[in-house]
Phi, psi and omega in degrees: 000129175296149182240150173222155180251134181277097178068193182273345182242354186271180183279162170277132183225169174296150183296338171239138173252165179252116174274121190259000185309311186297347178284349183230337190198158163077342179245028182087187183292145177233156181266116184299315181297316179292325178298313180294321177297325179291319176298317178298318180296322178296313179298319179297327181279354179102003174291128182248340187262116178248121184252136181210182174217142183293345181262001176287106184068026180051052178098344182303317185293320177296319178294324177298313178297319177302317178296318179296321180292319180297327183264002178274157174304147185304319182296319179293321179297321180292329181280340186292138177242134181258130175244118189237132172258146181222176170107336181287135180258129183228159179253173181302333180271006179088004181288159182252136185224030174111196184223147182234110180249017178296144181308317179296322179292321179305312183290327176294312178303315183298320181300317180289323179295317179302319180292313183293321180285337182072035181237163179263357174201157173256133186285317177224128186233136186207148173281137187293319177218145180298134173281116184295344182263359182230123178303139181302331179299323180289319179295312180295323177299322178293321176295321179300324177293324175293324175297313181300325181278351178091003181276338179227145179266317186219152178265134175238168174234164180215126173050050176243156180274176186300318181296318179293323176303314181296319179296318180294316182293338178286343181272315184198160179300134179248127182282312185205160171249126173264126185202155180287131180207122182201172178308323181257012178220087190239022184297336183289345188291335185284306184234326188288310180297316176301322178295318178300316182291324177298322185265000180072039180250129178282173179232126167257116188265118174259170180066029184294338174252015178051050179059036178092349184299319181252029179278343186088358183250355184267120184270157182293333183254015183293135178257121181272141178291164184298332182266020176252112188292347177297339177297340178258357183279129182305327183288345182256011186248137169049230183295329177302315180299315182296319179294321180291324177287337171297322177296320179296321178299320178293321179292328180298325178297320177295317181298318180296323179294330179269000184055043178231168177274164178301316180300317181296321178294317180296319179289317179299326178298315179296318177302326184285349185286346178155151180291348180268009181244128178242110178289141172257124179256132185266043181294132177253351182228156182295325180292322177291324176296315179301318178299314181297317180297333178297340178296335179294341180263003181260104178264116184269126176265182184300321179294319178298314182297323178293321179293321178295318179297323179290322180289320183226082181293155176303135179081010185280343184295145176260122179097153176284164184280343176223160170299159187305318183293330177279326176300327181296337181274356186270104176301331181294342183260003183254000000 
């Protein structure tokens, strides 16, 4: 497995990480047995970075990962690194009610995550969205105290803009920024990615297949279940969906010429953006994981990159990546 290092202060991790959210929430029903088998297959393949959030299924995802780690071979379990997001407030009905970045809350969230995961430390810890009522310096300072106490190894950030990155990094070393980055989501290239590189902060890129939209597997007539949040995503609705799938059709021609899948080309493109970027793939099944891992064998040359750029130019996506009310919570978009 190829390795990459998260920034100048972060850990060495596998070149691809496994995003586990979909195994518990937001993409419709998932198969628990297959989810655990997929985590085991990832660990067996050399994937070391497992990404989750304490609010994915209201703790379900952390418990799922904990179960998978307990039942994995000891050597694989020792290599696994946990990346955890916290701070989202939810109700019994699954509703969302904001974010809490107060120092006391940070430590409270961490205590519960350690218990659910069944680990004695979290490798990378980050607030999922900035709490508008709490300065980022206070939130990051609380994580730094958890690092000092040995409960957390590294500080991460999530979906923050360049100014917030600088403020956070002035408090304590930051290993990485987790943010959406894909062929059709390239907003970080203007200010955020340069700021990370200036400060020696790595990037863990989620949404590299845009929630399946550019995976090559999403059909034009697919009906999403009520518990799949993509049904509310602007990019998956009406004319936006058709225009975005036109981009996928153009990308498929490039993939066919390379004898690769659309998903592999899309992941390989993110891998090509720099050694400081680690894509997170949200595979929920072993076959999708195998396909994603195949991207590591796709080396894109200048001609390939030019063909991909022609098929999917920057800014070509139709629709925002989240509904308006969720976009408002993204410090990275302000």
